[in-house]
FIMARBA-342359 format. One line per field, with one value per residue (C-alpha): residue number from 1; chain; x, y, z. Coordinates in Angstrom, 3 decimals, padded with zeros to 6 digits. Example, Ala and Ser with C-alpha at 12.3 -4.5 7.8 and 13.67 -1.06 7.14 Angstrom:
REM FIMARBA-342359
num: 1  2
chaine: A  A
u: 012.300  013.670
v: -004.500  -001.060
w: 007.800  007.140
***
This chain:
REM FIMARBA-342359
num: 1  2  3  4  5  6  7  8  9  10  11  12  13  14  15  16  17  18  19  20  21  22  23  24  25  26  27  28  29  30  31  32  33  34  35  36  37  38  39  40  41  42  43  44  45  46  47  48  49  50  51  52  53  54  55  56  57  58  59  60  61  62  63  64  65  66  67  68  69  70  71  72  73  74  75  76  77  78  79  80  81  82  83  84  85  86  87  88  89  90  91  92  93  94  95  96  97  98  99  100  101  102  103  104  105  106  107  108  109  110  111  112  113  114  115  116  117  118  119  120  121  122  123  124  125  126  127  128  129  130  131  132  133  134  135  136  137  138  139  140  141  142  143  144  145  146  147  148  149  150  151  152  153  154  155  156  157  158  159  160  161  162  163  164  165  166  167  168  169  170  171  172  173  174  175  176  177  178  179  180
chaine: A  A  A  A  A  A  A  A  A  A  A  A  A  A  A  A  A  A  A  A  A  A  A  A  A  A  A  A  A  A  A  A  A  A  A  A  A  A  A  A  A  A  A  A  A  A  A  A  A  A  A  A  A  A  A  A  A  A  A  A  A  A  A  A  A  A  A  A  A  A  A  A  A  A  A  A  A  A  A  A  A  A  A  A  A  A  A  A  A  A  A  A  A  A  A  A  A  A  A  A  A  A  A  A  A  A  A  A  A  A  A  A  A  A  A  A  A  A  A  A  A  A  A  A  A  A  A  A  A  A  A  A  A  A  A  A  A  A  A  A  A  A  A  A  A  A  A  A  A  A  A  A  A  A  A  A  A  A  A  A  A  A  A  A  A  A  A  A  A  A  A  A  A  A  A  A  A  A  A  A
u: -000.007  001.452  001.650  -001.003  -003.317  -002.753  -003.400  -006.624  -007.796  -006.859  -008.935  -011.965  -012.051  -011.735  -015.140  -014.460  -011.197  -010.334  -010.421  -007.631  -008.798  -012.237  -013.469  -013.098  -010.816  -007.892  -005.971  -005.581  -004.216  -001.707  -000.544  -000.181  001.805  004.135  004.823  005.235  007.669  009.790  009.381  007.628  011.011  010.803  013.245  010.553  008.416  008.754  008.001  004.979  003.669  004.236  002.259  -000.580  -000.713  -000.833  -003.584  -005.823  -004.926  -003.968  -002.839  -005.624  -004.891  -006.245  -003.918  -000.937  -001.874  -002.163  001.239  002.857  001.565  002.489  006.068  006.361  007.126  005.842  002.980  004.930  007.686  005.214  003.312  006.593  007.718  004.259  004.215  007.861  007.755  005.452  004.587  002.515  -000.933  -003.054  -006.217  -007.770  -006.223  -008.177  -008.567  -005.690  -002.647  -000.504  002.727  004.559  008.262  009.346  013.062  015.551  015.888  012.119  011.415  013.894  012.255  008.717  007.292  005.605  003.664  002.743  001.453  -000.550  -002.190  -003.042  -004.509  -006.544  -007.998  -008.705  -010.104  -007.986  -004.684  -001.709  -002.275  -006.004  -008.317  -011.123  -014.630  -015.515  -012.405  -011.020  -007.666  -005.253  -002.758  000.515  004.017  007.322  010.568  012.410  011.653  015.196  014.455  016.390  017.600  014.034  012.880  010.272  009.007  005.615  004.477  001.140  -000.497  002.912  004.590  007.375  006.843  009.457  009.474  006.060  004.487  001.453  -000.324  000.520  -000.534  -003.624  -004.632  -004.209  -006.288  -008.976  -009.195  -009.849  -012.440  -014.350  -014.018  -013.199  -010.199  -007.087
v: -000.004  003.370  006.243  008.221  005.226  004.659  008.336  008.241  005.085  006.630  009.739  007.656  005.660  008.524  010.010  011.480  013.139  016.527  019.397  021.933  025.464  024.783  028.039  028.094  025.042  025.911  022.873  024.509  027.672  025.634  023.828  027.147  028.629  025.599  026.146  029.892  029.304  027.276  029.971  027.476  025.786  022.406  020.875  021.298  018.625  015.911  018.316  019.708  016.216  015.267  018.353  017.583  013.947  015.044  017.562  015.485  011.914  010.976  012.562  012.551  013.381  016.949  017.689  016.312  018.515  021.565  020.872  020.273  023.557  025.484  024.138  024.365  020.648  018.113  016.045  012.899  013.925  014.680  011.444  009.500  010.776  010.188  006.589  005.770  006.328  003.925  006.647  008.469  007.168  008.026  006.654  006.963  004.545  002.126  002.389  -000.096  -000.567  -003.585  -002.973  -006.148  -005.737  -007.287  -006.513  -009.270  -010.618  -010.612  -012.086  -014.932  -015.717  -015.962  -012.469  -013.465  -016.205  -013.825  -011.315  -013.996  -015.089  -011.504  -010.823  -014.043  -013.421  -009.698  -010.304  -007.514  -007.128  -005.134  -001.414  -001.708  -001.053  -003.372  -002.251  -001.582  000.618  -001.574  -002.475  -001.084  -003.711  -002.429  -003.564  -001.785  -002.366  -002.420  -001.124  -001.508  -004.238  -007.040  -008.470  -009.411  -010.609  -011.242  -007.920  -006.233  -002.774  -003.081  000.281  001.982  -000.606  -002.772  -006.437  -009.034  -012.768  -012.820  -015.949  -016.709  -017.730  -014.560  -012.236  -014.385  -013.851  -010.085  -009.946  -012.294  -010.139  -007.055  -008.811  -010.228  -007.347  -004.352  -003.816  -005.588
w: -000.003  -000.915  001.528  -000.303  -000.361  003.366  004.076  002.060  003.849  007.187  006.507  005.432  008.649  011.088  011.660  015.093  014.159  015.629  013.164  013.260  013.915  015.387  016.958  020.723  020.776  023.035  021.814  018.415  020.057  022.026  018.893  017.029  019.900  019.831  016.122  016.660  019.553  017.129  014.455  012.147  011.518  009.749  012.262  014.979  013.317  015.961  018.813  016.937  016.213  019.861  020.996  018.568  019.753  023.403  022.667  020.390  021.339  017.755  014.493  011.937  008.304  008.423  011.356  009.382  006.405  008.654  010.260  006.838  005.520  008.669  008.727  004.931  004.616  002.093  003.473  002.616  005.046  007.842  007.227  007.041  010.461  011.986  010.771  011.500  015.259  017.124  019.672  017.076  016.195  013.135  014.752  018.191  020.654  022.793  026.537  026.832  024.618  023.871  021.934  020.987  020.292  017.008  017.414  016.672  020.245  020.800  017.389  017.896  021.260  019.819  019.367  016.085  017.888  020.721  018.145  016.326  019.590  020.583  017.119  017.226  020.659  020.117  016.643  015.148  013.369  014.652  014.171  014.913  017.856  018.922  017.958  021.582  021.987  024.777  023.175  020.623  019.405  017.971  017.116  017.491  015.644  018.962  022.449  023.732  026.251  024.613  027.927  028.911  025.474  024.361  025.668  025.436  026.532  028.316  028.984  028.994  031.269  029.799  030.686  029.772  029.356  027.675  026.247  024.126  027.342  029.289  026.468  025.999  029.639  029.226  026.050  027.430  030.575  028.467  026.337  029.307  031.782  029.637  031.917  033.069
***
């Protein structure tokens, strides 16, 4: 899938996306002040994206377009940065998050099987959120926790030595209770 196709699909699926510049929305003013503080310099892109993510919860396509125009950057560059770093999200996240590390050490110790089990039980693929909004399932290239591989980040907490069974319990708990 090309970047432009992915961006088009992303914009189609986001019906509750924040709109940049909505009257009376202080979040927009804060984002604008962040760009102004950095004098609309292109090298402030990551900080601007970080601010937008904190303010809105995710980076919808209209926000990426606004940031690209404001910083005088091609949309492809802004989209590329937003999709490269696993911290950034182009869709609303679920109440709980599960990030499975796919780095070499984790992969060798079974991360692919852990991911398959989590996808099967949640009924979604990596990069998606369950219909009820309970869980967002993601992967990361590496989370830097090779010594405790295979590692998973559950709601922001790094947990090592994961197995198909342990991740299965976590996912099943969310499905049955809506919480951990």
